[in-house]
A tleap script that builds the chain and sets N, CA, C and O, in Angstrom:
source leaprc.protein.ff14SB
mol = sequence {
  NMET ARG GLN MET ARG PRO ALA GLU LEU LYS
  ALA TRP LEU ASP ASP PRO ALA ARG GLU PRO
  PRO LEU LEU LEU ASP VAL ARG GLU PRO TRP
  GLU TYR GLY LEU CYS ARG ILE ASP GLY THR
  GLU LEU VAL PRO LEU GLN SER LEU PRO ALA
  ARG LEU ALA GLU LEU ASN PRO ALA ARG GLU
  THR VAL VAL ILE CYS HIE HIE GLY VAL ARG
  SER TYR HIE ALA ALA ARG TYR LEU GLU HIE
  ASN GLY PHE SER ASN VAL ILE ASN LEU THR
  GLY GLY VAL ASP ALA TRP ALA LYS GLU ALA
  ASP PRO SER MET PRO THR CTYR
}
set mol.1.N position { 7.848 7.610 -5.853 }
set mol.1.CA position { 7.945 6.439 -6.688 }
set mol.1.C position { 8.981 5.490 -6.086 }
set mol.1.O position { 10.036 5.899 -5.603 }
set mol.2.N position { 8.636 4.233 -6.138 }
set mol.2.CA position { 9.562 3.223 -5.626 }
set mol.2.C position { 10.642 2.932 -6.669 }
set mol.2.O position { 10.413 3.030 -7.874 }
set mol.3.N position { 11.800 2.580 -6.179 }
set mol.3.CA position { 12.927 2.180 -7.012 }
set mol.3.C position { 13.267 0.740 -6.629 }
set mol.3.O position { 13.084 0.334 -5.481 }
set mol.4.N position { 13.762 -0.024 -7.597 }
set mol.4.CA position { 14.124 -1.411 -7.327 }
set mol.4.C position { 15.395 -1.750 -8.096 }
set mol.4.O position { 15.534 -1.396 -9.267 }
set mol.5.N position { 16.309 -2.430 -7.437 }
set mol.5.CA position { 17.530 -2.910 -8.080 }
set mol.5.C position { 17.222 -4.234 -8.792 }
set mol.5.O position { 16.283 -4.933 -8.411 }
set mol.6.N position { 17.996 -4.577 -9.810 }
set mol.6.CA position { 17.767 -5.818 -10.541 }
set mol.6.C position { 17.740 -7.081 -9.668 }
set mol.6.O position { 16.925 -7.974 -9.899 }
set mol.7.N position { 18.611 -7.158 -8.683 }
set mol.7.CA position { 18.628 -8.347 -7.817 }
set mol.7.C position { 17.298 -8.504 -7.076 }
set mol.7.O position { 16.817 -9.622 -6.893 }
set mol.8.N position { 16.710 -7.395 -6.653 }
set mol.8.CA position { 15.410 -7.441 -5.981 }
set mol.8.C position { 14.321 -7.927 -6.934 }
set mol.8.O position { 13.485 -8.752 -6.563 }
set mol.9.N position { 14.336 -7.409 -8.168 }
set mol.9.CA position { 13.345 -7.820 -9.148 }
set mol.9.C position { 13.510 -9.296 -9.482 }
set mol.9.O position { 12.518 -10.017 -9.592 }
set mol.10.N position { 14.736 -9.753 -9.645 }
set mol.10.CA position { 14.977 -11.162 -9.961 }
set mol.10.C position { 14.433 -12.056 -8.845 }
set mol.10.O position { 13.793 -13.072 -9.118 }
set mol.11.N position { 14.684 -11.681 -7.595 }
set mol.11.CA position { 14.171 -12.462 -6.462 }
set mol.11.C position { 12.646 -12.516 -6.501 }
set mol.11.O position { 12.055 -13.561 -6.230 }
set mol.12.N position { 12.017 -11.409 -6.832 }
set mol.12.CA position { 10.564 -11.358 -6.930 }
set mol.12.C position { 10.075 -12.287 -8.044 }
set mol.12.O position { 9.156 -13.080 -7.840 }
set mol.13.N position { 10.690 -12.183 -9.206 }
set mol.13.CA position { 10.262 -12.999 -10.345 }
set mol.13.C position { 10.510 -14.494 -10.094 }
set mol.13.O position { 9.784 -15.343 -10.612 }
set mol.14.N position { 11.524 -14.805 -9.310 }
set mol.14.CA position { 11.850 -16.203 -9.006 }
set mol.14.C position { 10.998 -16.783 -7.883 }
set mol.14.O position { 11.069 -17.985 -7.625 }
set mol.15.N position { 10.199 -15.968 -7.215 }
set mol.15.CA position { 9.383 -16.416 -6.084 }
set mol.15.C position { 7.995 -16.833 -6.565 }
set mol.15.O position { 7.183 -15.971 -6.899 }
set mol.16.N position { 7.701 -18.144 -6.609 }
set mol.16.CA position { 6.404 -18.597 -7.111 }
set mol.16.C position { 5.233 -18.187 -6.213 }
set mol.16.O position { 4.081 -18.251 -6.640 }
set mol.17.N position { 5.509 -17.773 -4.995 }
set mol.17.CA position { 4.439 -17.364 -4.081 }
set mol.17.C position { 3.960 -15.934 -4.349 }
set mol.17.O position { 2.898 -15.535 -3.870 }
set mol.18.N position { 4.727 -15.177 -5.101 }
set mol.18.CA position { 4.356 -13.784 -5.381 }
set mol.18.C position { 3.826 -13.656 -6.798 }
set mol.18.O position { 4.361 -14.246 -7.737 }
set mol.19.N position { 2.760 -12.872 -6.933 }
set mol.19.CA position { 2.235 -12.589 -8.270 }
set mol.19.C position { 3.250 -11.706 -8.998 }
set mol.19.O position { 3.705 -10.700 -8.452 }
set mol.20.N position { 3.602 -12.081 -10.224 }
set mol.20.CA position { 4.591 -11.259 -10.938 }
set mol.20.C position { 4.001 -9.911 -11.352 }
set mol.20.O position { 2.809 -9.804 -11.638 }
set mol.21.N position { 4.848 -8.892 -11.379 }
set mol.21.CA position { 4.388 -7.581 -11.823 }
set mol.21.C position { 4.318 -7.535 -13.347 }
set mol.21.O position { 4.826 -8.423 -14.033 }
set mol.22.N position { 3.689 -6.498 -13.856 }
set mol.22.CA position { 3.805 -6.203 -15.278 }
set mol.22.C position { 5.195 -5.615 -15.475 }
set mol.22.O position { 5.571 -4.659 -14.796 }
set mol.23.N position { 5.949 -6.179 -16.394 }
set mol.23.CA position { 7.266 -5.657 -16.743 }
set mol.23.C position { 7.085 -4.815 -17.990 }
set mol.23.O position { 6.909 -5.353 -19.084 }
set mol.24.N position { 7.125 -3.510 -17.839 }
set mol.24.CA position { 6.842 -2.577 -18.916 }
set mol.24.C position { 8.144 -1.978 -19.443 }
set mol.24.O position { 8.768 -1.154 -18.775 }
set mol.25.N position { 8.545 -2.387 -20.626 }
set mol.25.CA position { 9.789 -1.914 -21.244 }
set mol.25.C position { 9.448 -0.731 -22.137 }
set mol.25.O position { 8.659 -0.859 -23.074 }
set mol.26.N position { 10.041 0.419 -21.847 }
set mol.26.CA position { 9.714 1.643 -22.591 }
set mol.26.C position { 10.811 2.035 -23.588 }
set mol.26.O position { 10.852 3.175 -24.049 }
set mol.27.N position { 11.684 1.105 -23.915 }
set mol.27.CA position { 12.734 1.384 -24.901 }
set mol.27.C position { 12.157 1.325 -26.313 }
set mol.27.O position { 10.977 1.033 -26.510 }
set mol.28.N position { 13.012 1.609 -27.280 }
set mol.28.CA position { 12.626 1.546 -28.688 }
set mol.28.C position { 12.686 0.094 -29.177 }
set mol.28.O position { 13.423 -0.719 -28.618 }
set mol.29.N position { 11.911 -0.233 -30.222 }
set mol.29.CA position { 11.908 -1.615 -30.729 }
set mol.29.C position { 13.294 -2.150 -31.084 }
set mol.29.O position { 13.576 -3.325 -30.849 }
set mol.30.N position { 14.171 -1.303 -31.651 }
set mol.30.CA position { 15.505 -1.787 -32.005 }
set mol.30.C position { 16.299 -2.189 -30.766 }
set mol.30.O position { 17.094 -3.128 -30.815 }
set mol.31.N position { 16.087 -1.481 -29.653 }
set mol.31.CA position { 16.770 -1.815 -28.402 }
set mol.31.C position { 16.216 -3.118 -27.827 }
set mol.31.O position { 16.960 -3.983 -27.364 }
set mol.32.N position { 14.906 -3.228 -27.870 }
set mol.32.CA position { 14.216 -4.418 -27.366 }
set mol.32.C position { 14.682 -5.649 -28.133 }
set mol.32.O position { 14.785 -6.737 -27.567 }
set mol.33.N position { 14.963 -5.473 -29.426 }
set mol.33.CA position { 15.443 -6.579 -30.240 }
set mol.33.C position { 16.840 -7.039 -29.866 }
set mol.33.O position { 17.207 -8.183 -30.133 }
set mol.34.N position { 17.620 -6.169 -29.256 }
set mol.34.CA position { 18.984 -6.523 -28.851 }
set mol.34.C position { 19.000 -7.350 -27.573 }
set mol.34.O position { 19.750 -8.321 -27.468 }
set mol.35.N position { 18.183 -6.971 -26.610 }
set mol.35.CA position { 18.124 -7.683 -25.332 }
set mol.35.C position { 16.869 -7.257 -24.588 }
set mol.35.O position { 16.369 -6.146 -24.764 }
set mol.36.N position { 16.373 -8.156 -23.760 }
set mol.36.CA position { 15.194 -7.848 -22.958 }
set mol.36.C position { 15.092 -8.843 -21.811 }
set mol.36.O position { 15.655 -9.937 -21.857 }
set mol.37.N position { 14.373 -8.442 -20.803 }
set mol.37.CA position { 14.078 -9.327 -19.686 }
set mol.37.C position { 12.869 -10.169 -20.097 }
set mol.37.O position { 11.871 -9.637 -20.583 }
set mol.38.N position { 12.964 -11.471 -19.901 }
set mol.38.CA position { 11.860 -12.353 -20.278 }
set mol.38.C position { 10.547 -11.895 -19.646 }
set mol.38.O position { 10.493 -11.554 -18.465 }
set mol.39.N position { 9.504 -11.897 -20.452 }
set mol.39.CA position { 8.175 -11.554 -19.964 }
set mol.39.C position { 7.821 -10.080 -20.038 }
set mol.39.O position { 6.744 -9.680 -19.598 }
set mol.40.N position { 8.718 -9.265 -20.590 }
set mol.40.CA position { 8.413 -7.837 -20.665 }
set mol.40.C position { 7.444 -7.534 -21.795 }
set mol.40.O position { 7.372 -8.250 -22.794 }
set mol.41.N position { 6.705 -6.455 -21.605 }
set mol.41.CA position { 5.811 -5.934 -22.639 }
set mol.41.C position { 6.424 -4.637 -23.141 }
set mol.41.O position { 6.740 -3.743 -22.356 }
set mol.42.N position { 6.589 -4.542 -24.449 }
set mol.42.CA position { 7.192 -3.351 -25.046 }
set mol.42.C position { 6.135 -2.294 -25.334 }
set mol.42.O position { 5.187 -2.523 -26.085 }
set mol.43.N position { 6.321 -1.129 -24.717 }
set mol.43.CA position { 5.511 0.053 -25.000 }
set mol.43.C position { 6.498 1.220 -25.030 }
set mol.43.O position { 6.776 1.821 -23.992 }
set mol.44.N position { 7.031 1.546 -26.215 }
set mol.44.CA position { 8.010 2.634 -26.287 }
set mol.44.C position { 7.487 3.913 -25.631 }
set mol.44.O position { 6.301 4.231 -25.709 }
set mol.45.N position { 8.393 4.628 -24.991 }
set mol.45.CA position { 8.028 5.815 -24.217 }
set mol.45.C position { 7.122 6.765 -24.993 }
set mol.45.O position { 6.136 7.258 -24.445 }
set mol.46.N position { 7.438 7.029 -26.250 }
set mol.46.CA position { 6.630 7.988 -27.008 }
set mol.46.C position { 5.218 7.485 -27.282 }
set mol.46.O position { 4.321 8.292 -27.527 }
set mol.47.N position { 4.999 6.187 -27.249 }
set mol.47.CA position { 3.649 5.671 -27.496 }
set mol.47.C position { 2.888 5.401 -26.200 }
set mol.47.O position { 1.738 4.964 -26.238 }
set mol.48.N position { 3.512 5.652 -25.070 }
set mol.48.CA position { 2.858 5.394 -23.779 }
set mol.48.C position { 1.539 6.160 -23.608 }
set mol.48.O position { 0.551 5.557 -23.189 }
set mol.49.N position { 1.484 7.463 -23.914 }
set mol.49.CA position { 0.200 8.160 -23.738 }
set mol.49.C position { -0.939 7.537 -24.551 }
set mol.49.O position { -2.065 7.436 -24.066 }
set mol.50.N position { -0.649 7.125 -25.770 }
set mol.50.CA position { -1.685 6.542 -26.633 }
set mol.50.C position { -2.101 5.147 -26.183 }
set mol.50.O position { -3.193 4.686 -26.517 }
set mol.51.N position { -1.233 4.470 -25.425 }
set mol.51.CA position { -1.519 3.097 -25.017 }
set mol.51.C position { -1.860 2.965 -23.536 }
set mol.51.O position { -1.972 1.855 -23.017 }
set mol.52.N position { -2.024 4.092 -22.863 }
set mol.52.CA position { -2.290 4.104 -21.430 }
set mol.52.C position { -3.506 3.262 -21.056 }
set mol.52.O position { -3.495 2.576 -20.034 }
set mol.53.N position { -4.540 3.308 -21.865 }
set mol.53.CA position { -5.776 2.582 -21.560 }
set mol.53.C position { -5.585 1.066 -21.596 }
set mol.53.O position { -6.424 0.334 -21.071 }
set mol.54.N position { -4.506 0.584 -22.199 }
set mol.54.CA position { -4.231 -0.851 -22.263 }
set mol.54.C position { -3.678 -1.390 -20.942 }
set mol.54.O position { -3.647 -2.601 -20.723 }
set mol.55.N position { -3.246 -0.491 -20.074 }
set mol.55.CA position { -2.581 -0.888 -18.835 }
set mol.55.C position { -3.526 -0.805 -17.648 }
set mol.55.O position { -4.438 0.021 -17.623 }
set mol.56.N position { -3.299 -1.667 -16.667 }
set mol.56.CA position { -4.115 -1.707 -15.451 }
set mol.56.C position { -3.471 -0.818 -14.393 }
set mol.56.O position { -2.378 -1.133 -13.922 }
set mol.57.N position { -4.115 0.286 -14.005 }
set mol.57.CA position { -3.507 1.209 -13.046 }
set mol.57.C position { -3.327 0.621 -11.648 }
set mol.57.O position { -2.557 1.167 -10.858 }
set mol.58.N position { -4.010 -0.471 -11.320 }
set mol.58.CA position { -3.888 -1.071 -9.999 }
set mol.58.C position { -2.794 -2.143 -9.940 }
set mol.58.O position { -2.341 -2.506 -8.854 }
set mol.59.N position { -2.375 -2.643 -11.085 }
set mol.59.CA position { -1.384 -3.734 -11.102 }
set mol.59.C position { 0.010 -3.204 -10.794 }
set mol.59.O position { 0.380 -2.119 -11.243 }
set mol.60.N position { 0.780 -3.965 -10.030 }
set mol.60.CA position { 2.161 -3.582 -9.800 }
set mol.60.C position { 2.886 -3.621 -11.136 }
set mol.60.O position { 2.846 -4.617 -11.858 }
set mol.61.N position { 3.549 -2.516 -11.447 }
set mol.61.CA position { 4.198 -2.346 -12.739 }
set mol.61.C position { 5.635 -1.916 -12.531 }
set mol.61.O position { 5.904 -0.906 -11.880 }
set mol.62.N position { 6.564 -2.692 -13.090 }
set mol.62.CA position { 7.980 -2.334 -13.050 }
set mol.62.C position { 8.328 -1.783 -14.420 }
set mol.62.O position { 8.192 -2.475 -15.429 }
set mol.63.N position { 8.779 -0.531 -14.454 }
set mol.63.CA position { 9.094 0.137 -15.713 }
set mol.63.C position { 10.602 0.005 -15.955 }
set mol.63.O position { 11.421 0.213 -15.060 }
set mol.64.N position { 10.937 -0.352 -17.214 }
set mol.64.CA position { 12.306 -0.718 -17.566 }
set mol.64.C position { 12.755 0.035 -18.817 }
set mol.64.O position { 11.980 0.218 -19.756 }
set mol.65.N position { 14.011 0.465 -18.816 }
set mol.65.CA position { 14.632 1.018 -20.029 }
set mol.65.C position { 16.098 0.592 -20.040 }
set mol.65.O position { 16.451 -0.410 -19.417 }
set mol.66.N position { 16.952 1.331 -20.733 }
set mol.66.CA position { 18.363 0.953 -20.853 }
set mol.66.C position { 19.140 1.198 -19.563 }
set mol.66.O position { 19.796 0.290 -19.052 }
set mol.67.N position { 19.070 2.422 -19.031 }
set mol.67.CA position { 19.820 2.759 -17.819 }
set mol.67.C position { 18.949 3.256 -16.661 }
set mol.67.O position { 19.469 3.521 -15.577 }
set mol.68.N position { 17.654 3.387 -16.866 }
set mol.68.CA position { 16.773 3.803 -15.782 }
set mol.68.C position { 16.267 5.228 -15.854 }
set mol.68.O position { 15.499 5.649 -14.989 }
set mol.69.N position { 16.679 5.986 -16.868 }
set mol.69.CA position { 16.250 7.382 -16.971 }
set mol.69.C position { 14.887 7.492 -17.652 }
set mol.69.O position { 13.973 8.117 -17.113 }
set mol.70.N position { 14.750 6.896 -18.815 }
set mol.70.CA position { 13.436 6.927 -19.498 }
set mol.70.C position { 12.372 6.237 -18.663 }
set mol.70.O position { 11.231 6.695 -18.599 }
set mol.71.N position { 12.743 5.137 -18.026 }
set mol.71.CA position { 11.760 4.424 -17.205 }
set mol.71.C position { 11.332 5.276 -16.011 }
set mol.71.O position { 10.178 5.215 -15.589 }
set mol.72.N position { 12.250 6.066 -15.469 }
set mol.72.CA position { 11.899 6.974 -14.378 }
set mol.72.C position { 10.850 7.974 -14.853 }
set mol.72.O position { 9.859 8.211 -14.162 }
set mol.73.N position { 11.066 8.561 -16.029 }
set mol.73.CA position { 10.099 9.525 -16.568 }
set mol.73.C position { 8.763 8.846 -16.886 }
set mol.73.O position { 7.699 9.418 -16.647 }
set mol.74.N position { 8.824 7.633 -17.421 }
set mol.74.CA position { 7.597 6.890 -17.719 }
set mol.74.C position { 6.846 6.565 -16.431 }
set mol.74.O position { 5.621 6.676 -16.382 }
set mol.75.N position { 7.564 6.168 -15.400 }
set mol.75.CA position { 6.928 5.847 -14.116 }
set mol.75.C position { 6.262 7.085 -13.516 }
set mol.75.O position { 5.153 7.003 -12.988 }
set mol.76.N position { 6.934 8.224 -13.597 }
set mol.76.CA position { 6.335 9.477 -13.098 }
set mol.76.C position { 5.067 9.805 -13.892 }
set mol.76.O position { 4.065 10.231 -13.317 }
set mol.77.N position { 5.112 9.607 -15.202 }
set mol.77.CA position { 3.948 9.848 -16.048 }
set mol.77.C position { 2.800 8.929 -15.616 }
set mol.77.O position { 1.658 9.373 -15.491 }
set mol.78.N position { 3.103 7.671 -15.393 }
set mol.78.CA position { 2.062 6.730 -14.962 }
set mol.78.C position { 1.464 7.162 -13.625 }
set mol.78.O position { 0.246 7.140 -13.449 }
set mol.79.N position { 2.317 7.554 -12.690 }
set mol.79.CA position { 1.821 8.014 -11.384 }
set mol.79.C position { 0.908 9.227 -11.542 }
set mol.79.O position { -0.129 9.303 -10.884 }
set mol.80.N position { 1.269 10.158 -12.385 }
set mol.80.CA position { 0.447 11.351 -12.603 }
set mol.80.C position { -0.879 11.019 -13.276 }
set mol.80.O position { -1.804 11.832 -13.280 }
set mol.81.N position { -0.964 9.829 -13.838 }
set mol.81.CA position { -2.194 9.396 -14.495 }
set mol.81.C position { -2.930 8.321 -13.703 }
set mol.81.O position { -3.691 7.539 -14.273 }
set mol.82.N position { -2.706 8.282 -12.394 }
set mol.82.CA position { -3.501 7.436 -11.515 }
set mol.82.C position { -2.967 6.042 -11.245 }
set mol.82.O position { -3.659 5.243 -10.614 }
set mol.83.N position { -1.771 5.721 -11.695 }
set mol.83.CA position { -1.186 4.419 -11.413 }
set mol.83.C position { -0.537 4.478 -10.036 }
set mol.83.O position { 0.326 5.318 -9.780 }
set mol.84.N position { -0.958 3.582 -9.156 }
set mol.84.CA position { -0.517 3.672 -7.763 }
set mol.84.C position { 0.581 2.688 -7.387 }
set mol.84.O position { 1.175 2.822 -6.317 }
set mol.85.N position { 0.868 1.710 -8.227 }
set mol.85.CA position { 1.848 0.672 -7.898 }
set mol.85.C position { 2.958 0.621 -8.941 }
set mol.85.O position { 3.141 -0.390 -9.620 }
set mol.86.N position { 3.693 1.717 -9.061 }
set mol.86.CA position { 4.712 1.839 -10.099 }
set mol.86.C position { 6.105 1.771 -9.468 }
set mol.86.O position { 6.373 2.391 -8.439 }
set mol.87.N position { 6.975 1.006 -10.109 }
set mol.87.CA position { 8.345 0.839 -9.634 }
set mol.87.C position { 9.285 1.074 -10.815 }
set mol.87.O position { 9.049 0.569 -11.913 }
set mol.88.N position { 10.341 1.836 -10.589 }
set mol.88.CA position { 11.362 2.050 -11.609 }
set mol.88.C position { 12.495 1.060 -11.383 }
set mol.88.O position { 12.986 0.926 -10.262 }
set mol.89.N position { 12.920 0.358 -12.451 }
set mol.89.CA position { 14.077 -0.536 -12.343 }
set mol.89.C position { 15.340 0.320 -12.437 }
set mol.89.O position { 15.707 0.789 -13.515 }
set mol.90.N position { 15.987 0.513 -11.313 }
set mol.90.CA position { 17.195 1.323 -11.238 }
set mol.90.C position { 18.306 0.668 -12.054 }
set mol.90.O position { 18.626 -0.504 -11.856 }
set mol.91.N position { 18.884 1.430 -12.967 }
set mol.91.CA position { 19.973 0.924 -13.783 }
set mol.91.C position { 19.537 0.217 -15.053 }
set mol.91.O position { 20.370 -0.094 -15.904 }
set mol.92.N position { 18.232 -0.044 -15.195 }
set mol.92.CA position { 17.681 -0.627 -16.410 }
set mol.92.C position { 18.255 -1.984 -16.790 }
set mol.92.O position { 18.798 -2.707 -15.955 }
set mol.93.N position { 18.119 -2.311 -18.078 }
set mol.93.CA position { 18.595 -3.615 -18.552 }
set mol.93.C position { 20.116 -3.717 -18.472 }
set mol.93.O position { 20.655 -4.821 -18.390 }
set mol.94.N position { 20.806 -2.593 -18.494 }
set mol.94.CA position { 22.254 -2.624 -18.358 }
set mol.94.C position { 22.635 -3.182 -16.982 }
set mol.94.O position { 23.500 -4.051 -16.881 }
set mol.95.N position { 21.996 -2.685 -15.938 }
set mol.95.CA position { 22.257 -3.188 -14.588 }
set mol.95.C position { 21.734 -4.617 -14.432 }
set mol.95.O position { 22.339 -5.427 -13.730 }
set mol.96.N position { 20.602 -4.929 -15.090 }
set mol.96.CA position { 20.071 -6.295 -15.036 }
set mol.96.C position { 21.113 -7.282 -15.558 }
set mol.96.O position { 21.331 -8.336 -14.961 }
set mol.97.N position { 21.756 -6.934 -16.676 }
set mol.97.CA position { 22.776 -7.812 -17.254 }
set mol.97.C position { 23.965 -7.984 -16.308 }
set mol.97.O position { 24.561 -9.059 -16.254 }
set mol.98.N position { 24.306 -6.957 -15.581 }
set mol.98.CA position { 25.451 -7.028 -14.665 }
set mol.98.C position { 25.110 -7.726 -13.354 }
set mol.98.O position { 25.934 -8.457 -12.805 }
set mol.99.N position { 23.889 -7.499 -12.847 }
set mol.99.CA position { 23.547 -7.969 -11.503 }
set mol.99.C position { 22.672 -9.219 -11.462 }
set mol.99.O position { 22.711 -9.968 -10.485 }
set mol.100.N position { 21.889 -9.451 -12.505 }
set mol.100.CA position { 20.901 -10.532 -12.432 }
set mol.100.C position { 21.064 -11.594 -13.519 }
set mol.100.O position { 20.746 -12.761 -13.291 }
set mol.101.N position { 21.555 -11.206 -14.695 }
set mol.101.CA position { 21.660 -12.148 -15.804 }
set mol.101.C position { 22.887 -11.826 -16.656 }
set mol.101.O position { 22.777 -11.155 -17.682 }
set mol.102.N position { 24.055 -12.308 -16.227 }
set mol.102.CA position { 25.291 -12.009 -16.964 }
set mol.102.C position { 25.317 -12.548 -18.395 }
set mol.102.O position { 26.174 -12.153 -19.186 }
set mol.103.N position { 24.398 -13.434 -18.731 }
set mol.103.CA position { 24.357 -13.958 -20.100 }
set mol.103.C position { 23.621 -13.018 -21.059 }
set mol.103.O position { 23.658 -13.225 -22.272 }
set mol.104.N position { 22.956 -11.992 -20.529 }
set mol.104.CA position { 22.222 -11.055 -21.384 }
set mol.104.C position { 23.197 -10.166 -22.147 }
set mol.104.O position { 24.133 -9.618 -21.566 }
set mol.105.N position { 22.971 -10.026 -23.460 }
set mol.105.CA position { 23.818 -9.099 -24.236 }
set mol.105.C position { 23.619 -7.659 -23.730 }
set mol.105.O position { 22.562 -7.313 -23.204 }
set mol.106.N position { 24.636 -6.852 -23.898 }
set mol.106.CA position { 24.539 -5.436 -23.532 }
set mol.106.C position { 24.859 -4.588 -24.758 }
set mol.106.O position { 25.422 -5.069 -25.742 }
set mol.107.N position { 24.488 -3.329 -24.673 }
set mol.107.CA position { 24.780 -2.386 -25.771 }
set mol.107.C position { 25.061 -1.032 -25.198 }
set mol.107.O position { 25.330 -0.089 -25.943 }
savepdb mol mol.pdb
quit
C-alpha cells in the first residue's frame, strides 16, 4: 500500500492538471464535524463493508482518519477487496493541520 504525506496530497489537490483522488474519510461523524479536508467523503470505518459497492475500485483513493491508523486498516481492507489504487494519508488530519493547513482545527 502506498503512503502519502499531507504536503504531497496538498500538491496533488492544488494541481489542476491532475485528476483529484477520492478522499475517503473513515472517521466517526462527530470527528468529521470538528474538522475535515475539503472534498472528503465520510464513510466511517465500521460502515465501510456495507458501503463498499458505492466506491470505484479503479479510482485513486486516499484514505484519511485522525492519525493514520484507522485509515491504514481501511486501506488494507480495500486492497483485499480488489481496490488497486489505494493510498493511506500518513498522520491523518492531525498531520494535515500541521503540514498543509494550519488554519484547520485539531482535536
